[in-house]
C-alpha positions in Angstrom: 0.0 0.0 0.0 1.1 3.6 -0.7 0.6 6.0 2.3 -0.9 9.2 1.0 -0.9 12.2 3.3 -3.9 14.6 2.9 -4.0 18.2 4.2 -6.8 20.6 3.2 -6.5 24.3 4.0 -10.3 24.9 4.5 -10.0 28.7 4.1 -7.9 28.6 0.9 -9.5 30.5 -2.0 -12.3 32.1 0.1 -11.0 35.6 -0.6 -11.2 35.2 -4.4 -14.9 35.7 -5.2 -15.2 38.6 -2.8 -12.1 40.4 -4.2 -9.8 40.2 -1.2 -6.8 38.6 -3.2 -6.0 36.2 -0.4 -6.9 35.0 3.1 -3.6 35.3 4.9 -3.6 37.0 8.3 -7.0 38.4 9.4 -8.4 38.4 5.8 -10.3 35.1 6.6 -12.6 36.9 9.0 -13.1 39.7 6.5 -13.9 37.2 3.7 -16.5 35.6 5.9 -18.1 39.0 6.7 -18.4 39.6 2.9 -20.2 36.3 2.4 -17.3 34.2 1.1 -18.0 30.4 1.1 -15.4 27.6 1.4 -14.1 26.3 -1.9 -11.3 23.9 -0.8 -13.7 21.2 0.4 -15.4 21.0 -3.0 -12.0 20.9 -4.7 -10.9 17.8 -2.7 -14.3 16.2 -3.0 -13.8 16.4 -6.8 -10.3 14.9 -6.5 -11.4 12.0 -4.2 -14.4 11.2 -6.4 -12.1 10.6 -9.4 -9.5 8.4 -7.7 -9.6 4.9 -9.1 -6.3 3.6 -7.7 -6.7 0.7 -5.2 -3.3 0.6 -3.5 -3.7 3.8 -1.5 -4.1 4.4 2.3 -4.6 7.9 3.4 -3.0 9.6 6.4 -5.4 12.4 6.9 -5.4 15.6 8.8 -8.3 15.8 11.2 -11.7 17.5 10.8 -12.1 20.1 8.0 -8.4 19.6 7.1 -9.2 16.2 5.5 -11.0 13.7 7.7 -14.5 15.2 7.2 -14.2 14.7 3.5 -12.7 11.2 3.5 -15.6 9.9 5.7 -17.9 10.3 2.6 -15.7 7.8 0.6 -14.6 4.2 1.0 -10.9 4.9 1.4 -8.9 3.3 4.1 -7.4 6.1 6.3 -5.8 7.0 9.6 -6.1 10.4 11.2 -2.9 12.2 12.0 -2.5 14.9 14.6 -5.0 17.6 15.9 -5.9 21.1 14.8 -7.3 24.3 16.1 -10.5 26.0 15.1 -10.1 28.0 13.0 -7.1 26.2 11.5 -3.8 28.0 11.2 -0.6 27.6 9.2 1.0 26.1 12.2 -1.5 23.3 12.1 -0.5 22.6 8.5 3.2 22.6 9.3 2.9 20.4 12.4 0.6 17.8 10.8 2.7 17.7 7.6 5.8 16.9 9.7 3.8 14.3 11.6 2.8 12.6 8.4 6.4 12.3 7.3 7.2 10.6 10.6 4.1 8.3 10.2 5.5 7.0 6.9 3.7 9.0 4.3 5.1 8.2 0.8 3.5 11.3 -0.8 1.6 14.3 0.4 -1.5 15.7 -1.3 -2.4 19.2 -0.1 -5.2 21.6 -1.1 -4.6 25.3 -1.0 -2.6 28.2 -2.6 0.9 29.6 -2.5 0.7 30.3 1.3 -0.2 26.6 2.0 2.6 25.5 -0.4 5.0 27.6 1.7 3.9 25.8 4.9 4.3 22.4 3.3 7.8 23.4 2.1 8.7 24.5 5.6 7.6 21.3 7.1 8.5 18.7 4.5 11.1 20.2 2.2 12.1 17.5 -0.3 11.8 14.6 2.1 8.7 13.3 0.3 7.0 14.3 -2.9 3.8 16.3 -3.0 0.7 16.8 -5.2 -0.7 20.3 -5.0 -4.4 20.7 -5.7 -5.1 24.3 -6.7 -7.6 26.1 -4.4 -6.1 29.4 -3.3 -6.4 32.9 -4.6 -2.7 33.2 -5.1 -1.3 30.3 -7.2 1.8 31.6 -8.8 4.0 28.5 -8.0 4.7 25.9 -10.6 4.0 23.1 -8.1 0.2 23.2 -8.7 -1.7 20.9 -11.0 -3.9 22.5 -13.7 -7.1 21.5 -11.9 -8.8 19.0 -9.5 -9.2 16.6 -12.4 -5.4 16.9 -13.2 -4.6 16.2 -9.5 -6.8 13.1 -9.5 -5.1 11.8 -12.7 -1.7 12.5 -11.1 -2.7 10.5 -8.0 -4.0 7.6 -10.2 -0.8 7.4 -12.3 2.2 8.6 -10.4 5.2 6.1 -10.1 8.6 6.7 -8.7 9.7 9.5 -11.1 9.8 13.0 -9.6 11.0 16.4 -10.5 11.6 19.6 -8.4 9.2 22.5 -8.8 9.4 26.1 -7.5 7.3 27.6 -4.7 6.7 31.3 -5.0 4.5 33.6 -2.9 3.4 37.2 -3.3 2.9 39.9 -0.7 -0.8 40.1 -0.2 -0.7 43.7 1.0 1.2 44.8 -2.1 -1.2 42.8 -4.2 -4.2 44.7 -2.7 -2.2 47.9 -3.4 -2.0 47.0 -7.1 1.6 45.8 -7.0 2.9 42.4 -7.8 5.8 41.5 -5.5 6.7 37.8 -5.8 9.4 35.9 -3.9 11.1 32.6 -4.5 11.0 30.3 -1.4 12.4 27.0 -2.5 11.5 23.7 -4.3 9.5 20.6 -3.5 9.4 17.3 -5.4 6.3 16.4 -7.5 5.5 13.5 -9.8 7.1 13.9 -13.2 3.9 14.5 -15.3 4.6 17.9 -16.8 1.4 18.0 -18.9 -0.6 18.1 -15.6 1.4 20.9 -14.0 1.0 24.6 -14.5 3.9 26.8 -15.2 5.0 29.5 -12.7 3.5 33.0 -13.2 5.8 35.1 -15.4 5.8 38.9 -15.4 4.9 40.6 -18.7 7.9 41.5 -20.9 7.8 45.3 -21.3 9.1 45.5 -24.9 8.5 48.3 -27.3 6.8 46.2 -29.9 4.6 44.4 -27.4 3.6 47.7 -25.8 2.6 49.1 -29.2 0.6 46.0 -29.9 -1.3 46.5 -26.6 -2.1 50.0 -27.7 -3.4 48.7 -31.0 -5.6 46.1 -29.4 -6.9 48.7 -26.9 -7.8 51.2 -29.6 -9.6 48.6 -31.7 -11.7 47.6 -28.8 -12.5 51.2 -27.9 -13.5 51.9 -31.5 -16.0 49.1 -31.4 -17.4 49.9 -28.0 -21.2 50.2 -27.7 -22.4 53.0 -25.4 -24.9 50.7 -23.6 -22.8 47.6 -23.2 -21.1 46.7 -19.9 -17.4 45.9 -20.3 -15.9 43.8 -17.5 -12.1 44.2 -17.5 -9.9 41.5 -15.9 -6.4 41.9 -14.5 -3.2 42.4 -16.4 -1.3 45.1 -18.3 -2.8 44.1 -21.7 -6.3 44.8 -20.5 -5.1 47.9 -18.6 -4.0 49.4 -21.9 -7.8 49.8 -22.7 -8.4 52.1 -19.7 -5.1 53.9 -20.3 -6.3 54.8 -23.8 -9.6 56.0 -22.3 -7.8 58.1 -19.7 -9.3 56.0 -16.9 -7.6 54.4 -13.9 -7.5 50.6 -13.7 -7.1 48.2 -10.9 -4.2 46.3 -12.4 -4.7 43.2 -10.3 -8.5 43.3 -10.0 -11.7 43.6 -12.0 -13.2 46.9 -13.1 -16.3 47.8 -15.1 -16.7 50.3 -17.9 -19.9 51.5 -19.6 -20.3 54.6 -21.8 -16.5 54.8 -21.8 -16.6 55.7 -18.1 -15.6 53.5 -15.1 -18.7 52.4 -13.2 -17.1 49.9 -10.9 -13.6 49.3 -9.5 -11.9 46.3 -7.9 -15.3 44.4 -8.1 -16.1 41.2 -6.3 -18.5 38.5 -7.5 -21.6 40.1 -6.0 -20.7 43.5 -7.5 -20.3 41.9 -10.9 -23.6 40.1 -10.6 -25.4 43.3 -9.6 -24.0 45.1 -12.7 -25.1 42.2 -14.9 -28.6 42.5 -13.5 -28.7 46.1 -14.5 -27.3 45.8 -18.0 -28.8 43.9 -21.0 -25.5 43.4 -22.8 -22.0 42.6 -21.4 -18.6 41.8 -22.7 -15.9 40.2 -20.5 -12.3 41.1 -21.5 -9.3 39.0 -20.2 -5.7 38.2 -21.0 -3.8 35.0 -20.1 -2.0 35.0 -16.8 1.8 35.1 -17.4 3.4 32.0 -18.6 0.8 29.4 -17.7 -2.1 30.5 -20.0 -4.9 30.7 -17.5 -7.7 33.1 -18.5 -10.0 32.0 -15.6 -9.2 30.3 -12.2 -5.9 32.1 -11.4 -5.9 35.7 -10.1 -9.4 36.5 -11.2 -11.8 34.4 -9.1 -14.3 37.3 -9.0 -15.2 35.9 -12.4 -17.1 33.1 -10.7 -18.9 30.2 -12.5 -22.2 32.2 -12.1 -20.7 35.3 -13.6 -19.2 33.3 -16.5 -22.6 31.5 -17.1 -24.3 34.9 -17.2 -21.9 36.4 -19.7 -21.4 33.3 -21.9 -18.5 32.3 -24.1 -19.9 34.2 -27.0 -19.3 37.5 -25.1 -15.8 36.7 -24.0 -12.9 38.7 -25.5 -9.4 37.4 -25.0 -6.5 39.8 -25.7 -2.8 39.3 -25.6 0.5 40.0 -27.3 2.2 37.7 -29.8 5.2 37.2 -27.6 3.0 36.0 -24.7 0.5 33.9 -26.8 3.0 32.2 -29.0 4.8 30.7 -26.0 1.6 28.9 -24.9 0.5 25.5 -25.9 -3.1 26.4 -25.1 -5.3 28.6 -22.9 -6.5 27.2 -19.6 -9.6 27.5 -17.4 -10.1 26.1 -13.9 -13.2 27.7 -12.6 -14.0 25.0 -10.0 -17.2 24.1 -11.9 -16.8 21.3 -14.4 -19.8 22.3 -16.5 -18.5 25.9 -16.9 -15.0 24.6 -17.8 -16.6 22.5 -20.5 -18.7 25.5 -21.7 -15.6 27.6 -22.1 -13.5 24.9 -23.7 -12.7 24.8 -27.4 -11.2 27.2 -30.0 -11.3 30.9 -29.3 -9.9 33.9 -31.1 -7.3 36.0 -29.4 -6.8 39.7 -30.4 -3.0 40.3 -30.7 -2.9 43.6 -32.7 -4.8 45.9 -35.0 -6.8 43.5 -37.3 -4.7 40.6 -36.0 -6.1 37.5 -34.3 -4.9 34.0 -33.7 -7.0 31.0 -32.7 -6.1 29.2 -29.5 -7.6 26.1 -27.9 -9.1 26.5 -24.4 -8.5 23.5 -22.2 -9.4 22.5 -18.7 
């Protein structure tokens, strides 16, 4: 039997839909006050429901950190350690170390970059890990593309592993519209590259690329309808639109424009849904996140499954520069809702310059 450690950060990702850009520190309480709901439990439920391997025994963290979910399945498991309520990063570190001592062969964890740092601190490269994406911040290359990819990795991993980087960003700087990322170290993961996301890469500020952003922005502005609601995702390529309009843009958040004026800044899911209720037509404009190709599911969880259903793929506009797009095998979505992922999948045009588009495949 293979001993599989399981640790779930039950608060991971809760800040996304309410626009908090993370739940580190006291942001968890603020997320709750804004109506955020847990997402990590559904993530691990998806993973567990897709596991077909018969040679696994789980070493599970207690309660909401794993045990509560395993009870719903037929897996053999032992509970390791104890945890506080609410859970803390110290619980994660302590239990991860206890799992190593208890003979875990591999450790599955559910969370974001903050959780990955805790696992790194506790485990290092002693045992390999499988990282199920559930956080707001997921800039590290350790994460699988999705819950389905994580389940496939669990079902197929052997004894071949590679090292992947763990990065984390400063949440306070993130909320202040600045991206400050730091390298923390590496962990070992199963060598199945097609199931792993790349690390987030900063945009290359090149003259030609900047000119192309301006071309894309002007073409969009020229085609704008005065009564249509435009929902603008994060990133410098999208920000070029508001720059050309003479408007301020939340670089790392979601803003809304109608009649060429800003009508909503740094919006959360409820703010977006309210605007959709009051406008008959809407267009959602996004750009792929750095080097990993995600248009939804990384860094813009305000675009929730419900928001994406309401807008529809037919009203989705993807923009980018050739240097960024040409380095991607495909675009990616990981909304947390399998039906919405399927809805968004397939070919889509990406605007890369004035009168220039290229077709990319959206995968999940």
